[in-house]
N, CA, C and O atoms as a Tripos MOL2 file, in Angstrom:
@<TRIPOS>MOLECULE
protein
  284   283    71     0     0
PROTEIN
NO_CHARGES

@<TRIPOS>ATOM
      1 N         -18.8920    7.1200    2.7830 N.3       1 MET1
      2 CA        -18.1110    6.3240    3.4630 C.3       1 MET1
      3 C         -16.7060    5.7070    3.0380 C.2       1 MET1
      4 O         -16.6700    5.1030    1.9660 O.2       1 MET1
      5 N         -15.8980    5.7820    3.5680 N.am      2 PRO2
      6 CA        -14.4190    5.4000    2.7240 C.3       2 PRO2
      7 C         -14.1290    4.0430    2.3110 C.2       2 PRO2
      8 O         -14.4670    3.1510    3.0890 O.2       2 PRO2
      9 N         -13.7330    3.8240    1.5490 N.am      3 GLN3
     10 CA        -13.1710    2.9550    0.7310 C.3       3 GLN3
     11 C         -11.9270    2.2910    1.6730 C.2       3 GLN3
     12 O         -11.0080    2.9910    2.0970 O.2       3 GLN3
     13 N         -12.0330    0.8630    1.9320 N.am      4 VAL4
     14 CA        -10.6630    0.3310    2.1290 C.3       4 VAL4
     15 C         -10.2930   -0.7210    1.0480 C.2       4 VAL4
     16 O         -11.0890   -1.4760    0.4910 O.2       4 VAL4
     17 N          -8.7230   -0.6340    0.8070 N.am      5 GLU5
     18 CA         -8.3400   -1.5570   -0.0110 C.3       5 GLU5
     19 C          -7.2390   -2.4400    0.9940 C.2       5 GLU5
     20 O          -6.5900   -1.9290    1.9070 O.2       5 GLU5
     21 N          -7.1990   -3.8580    0.5990 N.am      6 ILE6
     22 CA         -6.0330   -4.3130    1.5880 C.3       6 ILE6
     23 C          -5.2030   -5.2110    0.4230 C.2       6 ILE6
     24 O          -5.7740   -5.9590   -0.3710 O.2       6 ILE6
     25 N          -3.7380   -4.9920    0.4750 N.am      7 PHE7
     26 CA         -3.0430   -5.9180   -0.6410 C.3       7 PHE7
     27 C          -1.7610   -6.9420    0.1690 C.2       7 PHE7
     28 O          -1.1270   -6.4940    1.1240 O.2       7 PHE7
     29 N          -1.5830   -7.9880   -0.2450 N.am      8 ARG8
     30 CA         -0.3120   -8.4600   -0.0400 C.3       8 ARG8
     31 C           0.9870   -8.1930   -0.6910 C.2       8 ARG8
     32 O           1.1760   -8.2330   -1.9060 O.2       8 ARG8
     33 N           1.9930   -7.8790    0.3440 N.am      9 THR9
     34 CA          3.1880   -7.2950   -0.5680 C.3       9 THR9
     35 C           4.1930   -8.2110    0.1040 C.2       9 THR9
     36 O           3.9260   -9.1310    0.8770 O.2       9 THR9
     37 N           5.7850   -7.6880   -0.4480 N.am     10 ASN10
     38 CA          6.5200   -8.3360    0.3860 C.3      10 ASN10
     39 C           7.5560   -7.2280    0.7970 C.2      10 ASN10
     40 O           8.7540   -7.0670    0.5640 O.2      10 ASN10
     41 N           6.6590   -6.5670    1.4660 N.am     11 VAL11
     42 CA          7.8900   -5.4180    1.8590 C.3      11 VAL11
     43 C           8.6640   -6.1260    3.7310 C.2      11 VAL11
     44 O           8.2000   -6.7170    4.7070 O.2      11 VAL11
     45 N           9.6700   -5.7160    3.4160 N.am     12 PRO12
     46 CA         10.5160   -6.9090    4.5320 C.3      12 PRO12
     47 C          10.3890   -5.9640    5.9610 C.2      12 PRO12
     48 O          10.1880   -6.5530    7.0230 O.2      12 PRO12
     49 N          10.4960   -4.7130    5.9370 N.am     13 ASN13
     50 CA         10.8280   -3.9490    7.0920 C.3      13 ASN13
     51 C          10.0350   -2.7180    7.4420 C.2      13 ASN13
     52 O           9.2730   -2.2440    6.6010 O.2      13 ASN13
     53 N          10.1810   -2.1180    8.7470 N.am     14 LYS14
     54 CA          9.9120   -0.8660    8.8620 C.3      14 LYS14
     55 C          10.2180    0.2810    7.8110 C.2      14 LYS14
     56 O           9.3720    0.9090    7.1750 O.2      14 LYS14
     57 N          11.5670    0.4260    7.7550 N.am     15 ARG15
     58 CA         12.3260    1.1840    7.1610 C.3      15 ARG15
     59 C          11.6960    1.4700    5.7340 C.2      15 ARG15
     60 O          11.3670    2.5680    5.2850 O.2      15 ARG15
     61 N          11.5950    0.1090    5.0680 N.am     16 VAL16
     62 CA         11.1910   -0.2870    3.8460 C.3      16 VAL16
     63 C           9.6860    0.1930    3.6060 C.2      16 VAL16
     64 O           9.2990    0.7440    2.5760 O.2      16 VAL16
     65 N           8.9720   -0.0750    4.6190 N.am     17 ALA17
     66 CA          7.4900    0.2100    4.5750 C.3      17 ALA17
     67 C           7.2540    1.9890    4.4410 C.2      17 ALA17
     68 O           6.5770    2.6200    3.6300 O.2      17 ALA17
     69 N           8.1640    2.4960    5.6630 N.am     18 HIS18
     70 CA          8.0250    3.8800    5.5640 C.3      18 HIS18
     71 C           8.2010    4.6070    4.2420 C.2      18 HIS18
     72 O           7.4030    5.4400    3.8120 O.2      18 HIS18
     73 N           9.6160    4.1130    3.4740 N.am     19 LYS19
     74 CA          9.7170    4.5760    2.2400 C.3      19 LYS19
     75 C           8.6930    4.7300    1.5770 C.2      19 LYS19
     76 O           8.3510    5.8260    1.1330 O.2      19 LYS19
     77 N           7.9300    3.4510    1.3790 N.am     20 ALA20
     78 CA          6.8360    3.0060    0.4880 C.3      20 ALA20
     79 C           5.6320    3.9840    0.6800 C.2      20 ALA20
     80 O           4.8640    4.3020   -0.2280 O.2      20 ALA20
     81 N           5.5740    4.3390    1.7280 N.am     21 ILE21
     82 CA          4.3240    5.2620    2.3820 C.3      21 ILE21
     83 C           4.6430    6.6650    1.9330 C.2      21 ILE21
     84 O           3.7920    7.4070    1.4430 O.2      21 ILE21
     85 N           5.8570    6.9870    2.1120 N.am     22 LEU22
     86 CA          6.3730    8.5720    1.9780 C.3      22 LEU22
     87 C           6.0310    8.5090    0.0360 C.2      22 LEU22
     88 O           5.3370    9.4140   -0.4270 O.2      22 LEU22
     89 N           6.4880    7.5870   -0.7620 N.am     23 ASP23
     90 CA          6.4910    7.4780   -2.0230 C.3      23 ASP23
     91 C           5.0320    7.5000   -2.3840 C.2      23 ASP23
     92 O           4.6640    8.2660   -3.2750 O.2      23 ASP23
     93 N           4.0140    6.5810   -1.6540 N.am     24 LEU24
     94 CA          2.6380    6.3920   -2.1470 C.3      24 LEU24
     95 C           2.0120    7.9950   -2.0540 C.2      24 LEU24
     96 O           1.4060    8.6140   -2.9290 O.2      24 LEU24
     97 N           2.4380    8.4930   -0.4770 N.am     25 SER25
     98 CA          1.6900    9.8390   -0.2870 C.3      25 SER25
     99 C           2.1520   10.8600   -1.0980 C.2      25 SER25
    100 O           1.3830   11.6020   -1.7100 O.2      25 SER25
    101 N           3.0400   10.9240   -1.1320 N.am     26 LYS26
    102 CA          3.5110   11.7610   -2.0730 C.3      26 LYS26
    103 C           2.6830   12.2060   -3.5980 C.2      26 LYS26
    104 O           2.4720   13.3580   -3.9790 O.2      26 LYS26
    105 N           2.2770   10.8380   -4.3560 N.am     27 GLY27
    106 CA          1.6350   10.9760   -5.5790 C.3      27 GLY27
    107 C           0.0750   10.5920   -5.3600 C.2      27 GLY27
    108 O          -0.7110   10.5980   -6.3070 O.2      27 GLY27
    109 N          -0.2970   10.2700   -4.0870 N.am     28 LEU28
    110 CA         -1.5520    9.8650   -3.6710 C.3      28 LEU28
    111 C          -2.0320   10.4750   -2.1720 C.2      28 LEU28
    112 O          -2.2630    9.8060   -1.1650 O.2      28 LEU28
    113 N          -2.1070   11.7830   -2.3020 N.am     29 PRO29
    114 CA         -1.9600   12.4670   -0.8640 C.3      29 PRO29
    115 C          -3.5500   12.3980   -0.3970 C.2      29 PRO29
    116 O          -3.6140   12.8010    0.7640 O.2      29 PRO29
    117 N          -4.7300   12.0610   -0.8570 N.am     30 GLU30
    118 CA         -6.0490   11.6170   -0.8170 C.3      30 GLU30
    119 C          -6.2150   10.4920    0.0430 C.2      30 GLU30
    120 O          -7.3310   10.2480    0.5000 O.2      30 GLU30
    121 N          -5.2370    9.7860    0.3130 N.am     31 TYR31
    122 CA         -5.4180    8.2350    0.7170 C.3      31 TYR31
    123 C          -4.5240    8.3210    2.1780 C.2      31 TYR31
    124 O          -3.5960    9.0420    2.5430 O.2      31 TYR31
    125 N          -5.1510    7.4100    2.7050 N.am     32 LYS32
    126 CA         -4.5870    7.1960    4.3950 C.3      32 LYS32
    127 C          -3.9560    5.6760    4.0870 C.2      32 LYS32
    128 O          -4.6660    4.7530    3.6890 O.2      32 LYS32
    129 N          -2.6730    5.5640    4.3050 N.am     33 ILE33
    130 CA         -1.7610    4.5250    3.7250 C.3      33 ILE33
    131 C          -0.9440    3.9070    5.1090 C.2      33 ILE33
    132 O          -0.2340    4.6460    5.7920 O.2      33 ILE33
    133 N          -1.0870    2.8450    5.3410 N.am     34 ASN34
    134 CA         -0.3710    2.1690    6.4720 C.3      34 ASN34
    135 C          -0.3040    0.6840    6.1380 C.2      34 ASN34
    136 O          -1.0690    0.1780    5.3160 O.2      34 ASN34
    137 N           0.7490   -0.0880    6.8780 N.am     35 PHE35
    138 CA          1.8950   -1.3940    6.6540 C.3      35 PHE35
    139 C           1.4320   -2.1790    8.0410 C.2      35 PHE35
    140 O           1.4930   -1.7070    9.1770 O.2      35 PHE35
    141 N           1.0290   -3.2850    7.7260 N.am     36 ASP36
    142 CA          0.8980   -4.3960    9.1970 C.3      36 ASP36
    143 C           1.9540   -5.5200    8.5230 C.2      36 ASP36
    144 O           1.6740   -6.4120    7.7220 O.2      36 ASP36
    145 N           3.2780   -5.1770    9.1190 N.am     37 LEU37
    146 CA          4.3350   -5.9050    9.0310 C.3      37 LEU37
    147 C           4.2740   -7.0920    9.6610 C.2      37 LEU37
    148 O           5.0480   -7.9570    9.2510 O.2      37 LEU37
    149 N           3.2850   -7.4530   10.8820 N.am     38 GLU38
    150 CA          3.3630   -8.0980   11.4870 C.3      38 GLU38
    151 C           2.3740   -9.4930   11.1360 C.2      38 GLU38
    152 O           2.4090  -10.6380   11.5860 O.2      38 GLU38
    153 N           1.4940   -8.8340   10.1260 N.am     39 ASP39
    154 CA          0.6670  -10.2890    9.3120 C.3      39 ASP39
    155 C           1.4930  -10.8670    8.4920 C.2      39 ASP39
    156 O           2.3600  -10.1600    7.9790 O.2      39 ASP39
    157 N           1.4310  -12.2800    8.1680 N.am     40 CYS40
    158 CA          2.2600  -13.0400    7.2860 C.3      40 CYS40
    159 C           2.2250  -12.3240    5.7190 C.2      40 CYS40
    160 O           3.1540  -12.3580    4.9120 O.2      40 CYS40
    161 N           1.3930  -11.9140    5.5960 N.am     41 ASP41
    162 CA          1.1380  -11.2490    4.1860 C.3      41 ASP41
    163 C           1.8760   -9.6060    3.8790 C.2      41 ASP41
    164 O           2.0190   -9.1310    2.7520 O.2      41 ASP41
    165 N           2.2840   -8.9160    5.1950 N.am     42 LYS42
    166 CA          2.8640   -7.8480    5.2860 C.3      42 LYS42
    167 C           2.0100   -6.8690    4.2150 C.2      42 LYS42
    168 O           2.3650   -6.2920    3.1870 O.2      42 LYS42
    169 N           0.9000   -6.9340    4.8250 N.am     43 VAL43
    170 CA         -0.2840   -6.1840    4.3010 C.3      43 VAL43
    171 C          -0.0580   -4.2660    4.3470 C.2      43 VAL43
    172 O           0.2750   -3.5410    5.2850 O.2      43 VAL43
    173 N          -0.3800   -3.9630    3.0270 N.am     44 LEU44
    174 CA         -0.8140   -2.8180    2.7080 C.3      44 LEU44
    175 C          -2.2480   -2.2900    3.0910 C.2      44 LEU44
    176 O          -3.1270   -3.0470    2.6790 O.2      44 LEU44
    177 N          -2.6880   -1.2450    3.7350 N.am     45 ARG45
    178 CA         -3.9630   -1.1910    4.1010 C.3      45 ARG45
    179 C          -3.7900    0.4210    3.1350 C.2      45 ARG45
    180 O          -2.7980    1.1450    3.0550 O.2      45 ARG45
    181 N          -5.0020    0.5680    2.5700 N.am     46 VAL46
    182 CA         -5.1710    1.9990    1.5860 C.3      46 VAL46
    183 C          -6.9020    2.4090    1.8830 C.2      46 VAL46
    184 O          -7.9000    1.7080    1.7140 O.2      46 VAL46
    185 N          -6.7790    3.7660    2.3640 N.am     47 MET47
    186 CA         -8.1360    4.0210    2.8010 C.3      47 MET47
    187 C          -8.4620    5.6480    2.0020 C.2      47 MET47
    188 O          -7.7620    6.6550    2.1130 O.2      47 MET47
    189 N          -9.6340    5.5050    1.2670 N.am     48 GLY48
    190 CA         -9.7730    6.7770    0.5550 C.3      48 GLY48
    191 C         -11.5130    6.8150    0.2630 C.2      48 GLY48
    192 O         -12.2960    5.9180    0.5740 O.2      48 GLY48
    193 N         -11.7840    7.8430   -0.2750 N.am     49 SER49
    194 CA        -13.0240    7.8710   -1.0030 C.3      49 SER49
    195 C         -13.5800    6.9670   -1.9360 C.2      49 SER49
    196 O         -14.6850    6.4270   -1.9920 O.2      49 SER49
    197 N         -12.1790    6.8990   -2.9450 N.am     50 LYS50
    198 CA        -12.4920    6.0660   -3.8980 C.3      50 LYS50
    199 C         -11.0680    5.6180   -4.1760 C.2      50 LYS50
    200 O         -10.3810    6.5310   -4.6330 O.2      50 LYS50
    201 N         -10.3870    4.3640   -4.0110 N.am     51 VAL51
    202 CA         -9.0440    4.0040   -4.0220 C.3      51 VAL51
    203 C          -8.7010    3.2590   -5.3560 C.2      51 VAL51
    204 O          -9.2100    2.1900   -5.6910 O.2      51 VAL51
    205 N          -7.8270    3.9210   -6.0310 N.am     52 ASN52
    206 CA         -7.7470    3.5460   -7.5320 C.3      52 ASN52
    207 C          -6.4110    2.3300   -7.3640 C.2      52 ASN52
    208 O          -5.2030    2.5630   -7.3800 O.2      52 ASN52
    209 N          -7.0490    1.1120   -7.2160 N.am     53 VAL53
    210 CA         -5.9400   -0.0690   -7.2070 C.3      53 VAL53
    211 C          -5.5210    0.0900   -7.9290 C.2      53 VAL53
    212 O          -4.4380    0.5420   -7.5560 O.2      53 VAL53
    213 N          -5.5430    0.0550   -9.3940 N.am     54 LYS54
    214 CA         -4.6050   -0.4420  -10.5140 C.3      54 LYS54
    215 C          -3.3500    0.8880  -10.1910 C.2      54 LYS54
    216 O          -2.2510    0.7310  -10.7220 O.2      54 LYS54
    217 N          -3.5450    1.9330   -9.4700 N.am     55 GLU55
    218 CA         -2.6560    2.9480   -9.3090 C.3      55 GLU55
    219 C          -1.3350    2.4800   -8.2290 C.2      55 GLU55
    220 O          -0.1130    2.6330   -8.2300 O.2      55 GLU55
    221 N          -2.3240    1.8420   -7.3560 N.am     56 ILE56
    222 CA         -1.5140    1.6790   -5.8970 C.3      56 ILE56
    223 C          -0.7300    0.1710   -6.6770 C.2      56 ILE56
    224 O           0.4520    0.0510   -6.3540 O.2      56 ILE56
    225 N          -1.1130   -0.6130   -7.3540 N.am     57 LEU57
    226 CA         -0.3440   -1.9660   -7.5520 C.3      57 LEU57
    227 C           0.8140   -1.1870   -8.7750 C.2      57 LEU57
    228 O           1.9720   -1.5990   -8.7080 O.2      57 LEU57
    229 N           0.5280   -0.1820   -9.7690 N.am     58 LYS58
    230 CA          1.6710    0.0170  -10.3710 C.3      58 LYS58
    231 C           2.6680    1.0440   -9.6050 C.2      58 LYS58
    232 O           3.8560    0.9760   -9.9220 O.2      58 LYS58
    233 N           2.3190    1.8920   -8.7230 N.am     59 ARG59
    234 CA          3.4220    2.3400   -7.9530 C.3      59 ARG59
    235 C           4.1210    1.3740   -6.9660 C.2      59 ARG59
    236 O           5.2730    1.6350   -6.6210 O.2      59 ARG59
    237 N           3.5940    0.4500   -6.5670 N.am     60 MET60
    238 CA          4.3380   -0.5630   -5.4630 C.3      60 MET60
    239 C           5.2490   -0.9810   -6.4250 C.2      60 MET60
    240 O           6.4280   -0.9120   -6.0760 O.2      60 MET60
    241 N           4.9840   -1.4600   -7.7130 N.am     61 LYS61
    242 CA          5.6630   -2.4210   -8.7240 C.3      61 LYS61
    243 C           6.6750   -1.0140   -8.7460 C.2      61 LYS61
    244 O           7.5960   -0.8960   -7.9370 O.2      61 LYS61
    245 N           6.4980   -0.4190   -9.3410 N.am     62 GLN62
    246 CA          7.6430    0.9590   -9.3650 C.3      62 GLN62
    247 C           8.5950    1.0900   -8.6720 C.2      62 GLN62
    248 O           9.7080    1.4700   -9.0370 O.2      62 GLN62
    249 N           8.1520    0.6960   -7.2620 N.am     63 LEU63
    250 CA          9.0420    1.1390   -6.1450 C.3      63 LEU63
    251 C          10.2180   -0.3010   -5.9230 C.2      63 LEU63
    252 O          11.2320   -0.3060   -5.2240 O.2      63 LEU63
    253 N           9.5770   -1.6110   -6.9020 N.am     64 GLY64
    254 CA         10.3530   -2.8000   -6.4880 C.3      64 GLY64
    255 C           9.6180   -3.7410   -5.7850 C.2      64 GLY64
    256 O          10.0770   -4.8700   -5.6080 O.2      64 GLY64
    257 N           8.4410   -3.3850   -5.3270 N.am     65 HIS65
    258 CA          7.6900   -4.4690   -4.2570 C.3      65 HIS65
    259 C           6.4350   -4.8690   -5.0840 C.2      65 HIS65
    260 O           5.6820   -4.2010   -5.7930 O.2      65 HIS65
    261 N           6.4780   -6.7160   -4.6180 N.am     66 SER66
    262 CA          5.0700   -7.3220   -5.4050 C.3      66 SER66
    263 C           4.0320   -6.7790   -4.4190 C.2      66 SER66
    264 O           4.2590   -6.4110   -3.2660 O.2      66 SER66
    265 N           2.7700   -6.7900   -5.1060 N.am     67 CYS67
    266 CA          1.5220   -6.2620   -4.2050 C.3      67 CYS67
    267 C           0.4120   -6.9390   -5.0130 C.2      67 CYS67
    268 O           0.4190   -6.9180   -6.2430 O.2      67 CYS67
    269 N          -0.3270   -7.4040   -4.4540 N.am     68 GLU68
    270 CA         -1.8390   -7.9300   -5.3260 C.3      68 GLU68
    271 C          -2.7120   -7.7180   -4.2580 C.2      68 GLU68
    272 O          -2.4210   -7.9290   -3.0810 O.2      68 GLU68
    273 N          -4.0450   -7.1990   -4.7680 N.am     69 VAL69
    274 CA         -5.2140   -7.5880   -3.7410 C.3      69 VAL69
    275 C          -5.9070   -8.8030   -3.2390 C.2      69 VAL69
    276 O          -6.4440   -9.7550   -3.8060 O.2      69 VAL69
    277 N          -5.6500   -8.3360   -1.4900 N.am     70 ILE70
    278 CA         -6.4170   -9.4780   -0.7160 C.3      70 ILE70
    279 C          -8.0060   -9.6310   -0.9180 C.2      70 ILE70
    280 O          -8.6940   -8.6250   -0.7430 O.2      70 ILE70
    281 N          -8.4890  -10.5820   -1.2000 N.am     71 LYS71
    282 CA        -10.1660  -10.5550   -1.5900 C.3      71 LYS71
    283 C         -10.7770  -10.8790   -0.5110 C.2      71 LYS71
    284 O         -12.0060  -10.9420   -0.4930 O.2      71 LYS71
@<TRIPOS>BOND
     1     1     2 1
     2     2     3 1
     3     3     4 2
     4     3     5 am
     5     5     6 1
     6     6     7 1
     7     7     8 2
     8     7     9 am
     9     9    10 1
    10    10    11 1
    11    11    12 2
    12    11    13 am
    13    13    14 1
    14    14    15 1
    15    15    16 2
    16    15    17 am
    17    17    18 1
    18    18    19 1
    19    19    20 2
    20    19    21 am
    21    21    22 1
    22    22    23 1
    23    23    24 2
    24    23    25 am
    25    25    26 1
    26    26    27 1
    27    27    28 2
    28    27    29 am
    29    29    30 1
    30    30    31 1
    31    31    32 2
    32    31    33 am
    33    33    34 1
    34    34    35 1
    35    35    36 2
    36    35    37 am
    37    37    38 1
    38    38    39 1
    39    39    40 2
    40    39    41 am
    41    41    42 1
    42    42    43 1
    43    43    44 2
    44    43    45 am
    45    45    46 1
    46    46    47 1
    47    47    48 2
    48    47    49 am
    49    49    50 1
    50    50    51 1
    51    51    52 2
    52    51    53 am
    53    53    54 1
    54    54    55 1
    55    55    56 2
    56    55    57 am
    57    57    58 1
    58    58    59 1
    59    59    60 2
    60    59    61 am
    61    61    62 1
    62    62    63 1
    63    63    64 2
    64    63    65 am
    65    65    66 1
    66    66    67 1
    67    67    68 2
    68    67    69 am
    69    69    70 1
    70    70    71 1
    71    71    72 2
    72    71    73 am
    73    73    74 1
    74    74    75 1
    75    75    76 2
    76    75    77 am
    77    77    78 1
    78    78    79 1
    79    79    80 2
    80    79    81 am
    81    81    82 1
    82    82    83 1
    83    83    84 2
    84    83    85 am
    85    85    86 1
    86    86    87 1
    87    87    88 2
    88    87    89 am
    89    89    90 1
    90    90    91 1
    91    91    92 2
    92    91    93 am
    93    93    94 1
    94    94    95 1
    95    95    96 2
    96    95    97 am
    97    97    98 1
    98    98    99 1
    99    99   100 2
   100    99   101 am
   101   101   102 1
   102   102   103 1
   103   103   104 2
   104   103   105 am
   105   105   106 1
   106   106   107 1
   107   107   108 2
   108   107   109 am
   109   109   110 1
   110   110   111 1
   111   111   112 2
   112   111   113 am
   113   113   114 1
   114   114   115 1
   115   115   116 2
   116   115   117 am
   117   117   118 1
   118   118   119 1
   119   119   120 2
   120   119   121 am
   121   121   122 1
   122   122   123 1
   123   123   124 2
   124   123   125 am
   125   125   126 1
   126   126   127 1
   127   127   128 2
   128   127   129 am
   129   129   130 1
   130   130   131 1
   131   131   132 2
   132   131   133 am
   133   133   134 1
   134   134   135 1
   135   135   136 2
   136   135   137 am
   137   137   138 1
   138   138   139 1
   139   139   140 2
   140   139   141 am
   141   141   142 1
   142   142   143 1
   143   143   144 2
   144   143   145 am
   145   145   146 1
   146   146   147 1
   147   147   148 2
   148   147   149 am
   149   149   150 1
   150   150   151 1
   151   151   152 2
   152   151   153 am
   153   153   154 1
   154   154   155 1
   155   155   156 2
   156   155   157 am
   157   157   158 1
   158   158   159 1
   159   159   160 2
   160   159   161 am
   161   161   162 1
   162   162   163 1
   163   163   164 2
   164   163   165 am
   165   165   166 1
   166   166   167 1
   167   167   168 2
   168   167   169 am
   169   169   170 1
   170   170   171 1
   171   171   172 2
   172   171   173 am
   173   173   174 1
   174   174   175 1
   175   175   176 2
   176   175   177 am
   177   177   178 1
   178   178   179 1
   179   179   180 2
   180   179   181 am
   181   181   182 1
   182   182   183 1
   183   183   184 2
   184   183   185 am
   185   185   186 1
   186   186   187 1
   187   187   188 2
   188   187   189 am
   189   189   190 1
   190   190   191 1
   191   191   192 2
   192   191   193 am
   193   193   194 1
   194   194   195 1
   195   195   196 2
   196   195   197 am
   197   197   198 1
   198   198   199 1
   199   199   200 2
   200   199   201 am
   201   201   202 1
   202   202   203 1
   203   203   204 2
   204   203   205 am
   205   205   206 1
   206   206   207 1
   207   207   208 2
   208   207   209 am
   209   209   210 1
   210   210   211 1
   211   211   212 2
   212   211   213 am
   213   213   214 1
   214   214   215 1
   215   215   216 2
   216   215   217 am
   217   217   218 1
   218   218   219 1
   219   219   220 2
   220   219   221 am
   221   221   222 1
   222   222   223 1
   223   223   224 2
   224   223   225 am
   225   225   226 1
   226   226   227 1
   227   227   228 2
   228   227   229 am
   229   229   230 1
   230   230   231 1
   231   231   232 2
   232   231   233 am
   233   233   234 1
   234   234   235 1
   235   235   236 2
   236   235   237 am
   237   237   238 1
   238   238   239 1
   239   239   240 2
   240   239   241 am
   241   241   242 1
   242   242   243 1
   243   243   244 2
   244   243   245 am
   245   245   246 1
   246   246   247 1
   247   247   248 2
   248   247   249 am
   249   249   250 1
   250   250   251 1
   251   251   252 2
   252   251   253 am
   253   253   254 1
   254   254   255 1
   255   255   256 2
   256   255   257 am
   257   257   258 1
   258   258   259 1
   259   259   260 2
   260   259   261 am
   261   261   262 1
   262   262   263 1
   263   263   264 2
   264   263   265 am
   265   265   266 1
   266   266   267 1
   267   267   268 2
   268   267   269 am
   269   269   270 1
   270   270   271 1
   271   271   272 2
   272   271   273 am
   273   273   274 1
   274   274   275 1
   275   275   276 2
   276   275   277 am
   277   277   278 1
   278   278   279 1
   279   279   280 2
   280   279   281 am
   281   281   282 1
   282   282   283 1
   283   283   284 2
@<TRIPOS>SUBSTRUCTURE
     1 MET1         2 RESIDUE 1 A MET
     2 PRO2         6 RESIDUE 1 A PRO
     3 GLN3        10 RESIDUE 1 A GLN
     4 VAL4        14 RESIDUE 1 A VAL
     5 GLU5        18 RESIDUE 1 A GLU
     6 ILE6        22 RESIDUE 1 A ILE
     7 PHE7        26 RESIDUE 1 A PHE
     8 ARG8        30 RESIDUE 1 A ARG
     9 THR9        34 RESIDUE 1 A THR
    10 ASN10       38 RESIDUE 1 A ASN
    11 VAL11       42 RESIDUE 1 A VAL
    12 PRO12       46 RESIDUE 1 A PRO
    13 ASN13       50 RESIDUE 1 A ASN
    14 LYS14       54 RESIDUE 1 A LYS
    15 ARG15       58 RESIDUE 1 A ARG
    16 VAL16       62 RESIDUE 1 A VAL
    17 ALA17       66 RESIDUE 1 A ALA
    18 HIS18       70 RESIDUE 1 A HIS
    19 LYS19       74 RESIDUE 1 A LYS
    20 ALA20       78 RESIDUE 1 A ALA
    21 ILE21       82 RESIDUE 1 A ILE
    22 LEU22       86 RESIDUE 1 A LEU
    23 ASP23       90 RESIDUE 1 A ASP
    24 LEU24       94 RESIDUE 1 A LEU
    25 SER25       98 RESIDUE 1 A SER
    26 LYS26      102 RESIDUE 1 A LYS
    27 GLY27      106 RESIDUE 1 A GLY
    28 LEU28      110 RESIDUE 1 A LEU
    29 PRO29      114 RESIDUE 1 A PRO
    30 GLU30      118 RESIDUE 1 A GLU
    31 TYR31      122 RESIDUE 1 A TYR
    32 LYS32      126 RESIDUE 1 A LYS
    33 ILE33      130 RESIDUE 1 A ILE
    34 ASN34      134 RESIDUE 1 A ASN
    35 PHE35      138 RESIDUE 1 A PHE
    36 ASP36      142 RESIDUE 1 A ASP
    37 LEU37      146 RESIDUE 1 A LEU
    38 GLU38      150 RESIDUE 1 A GLU
    39 ASP39      154 RESIDUE 1 A ASP
    40 CYS40      158 RESIDUE 1 A CYS
    41 ASP41      162 RESIDUE 1 A ASP
    42 LYS42      166 RESIDUE 1 A LYS
    43 VAL43      170 RESIDUE 1 A VAL
    44 LEU44      174 RESIDUE 1 A LEU
    45 ARG45      178 RESIDUE 1 A ARG
    46 VAL46      182 RESIDUE 1 A VAL
    47 MET47      186 RESIDUE 1 A MET
    48 GLY48      190 RESIDUE 1 A GLY
    49 SER49      194 RESIDUE 1 A SER
    50 LYS50      198 RESIDUE 1 A LYS
    51 VAL51      202 RESIDUE 1 A VAL
    52 ASN52      206 RESIDUE 1 A ASN
    53 VAL53      210 RESIDUE 1 A VAL
    54 LYS54      214 RESIDUE 1 A LYS
    55 GLU55      218 RESIDUE 1 A GLU
    56 ILE56      222 RESIDUE 1 A ILE
    57 LEU57      226 RESIDUE 1 A LEU
    58 LYS58      230 RESIDUE 1 A LYS
    59 ARG59      234 RESIDUE 1 A ARG
    60 MET60      238 RESIDUE 1 A MET
    61 LYS61      242 RESIDUE 1 A LYS
    62 GLN62      246 RESIDUE 1 A GLN
    63 LEU63      250 RESIDUE 1 A LEU
    64 GLY64      254 RESIDUE 1 A GLY
    65 HIS65      258 RESIDUE 1 A HIS
    66 SER66      262 RESIDUE 1 A SER
    67 CYS67      266 RESIDUE 1 A CYS
    68 GLU68      270 RESIDUE 1 A GLU
    69 VAL69      274 RESIDUE 1 A VAL
    70 ILE70      278 RESIDUE 1 A ILE
    71 LYS71      282 RESIDUE 1 A LYS
């Protein structure tokens, strides 16, 4: 069963979200990644067999975005 992790971000628009998805997918091809920018938390969803939360947080920070797990 796939694991889904949900993160609050500060990604402002679709263009920036698309770039983040491309960058994340390049390094983490085993994950399905998408954004819900309509949500007030600018939600990033990551699905995979075992999501490495620390790696997602690190990569989003490297891209210049705030990112935190929503419990």
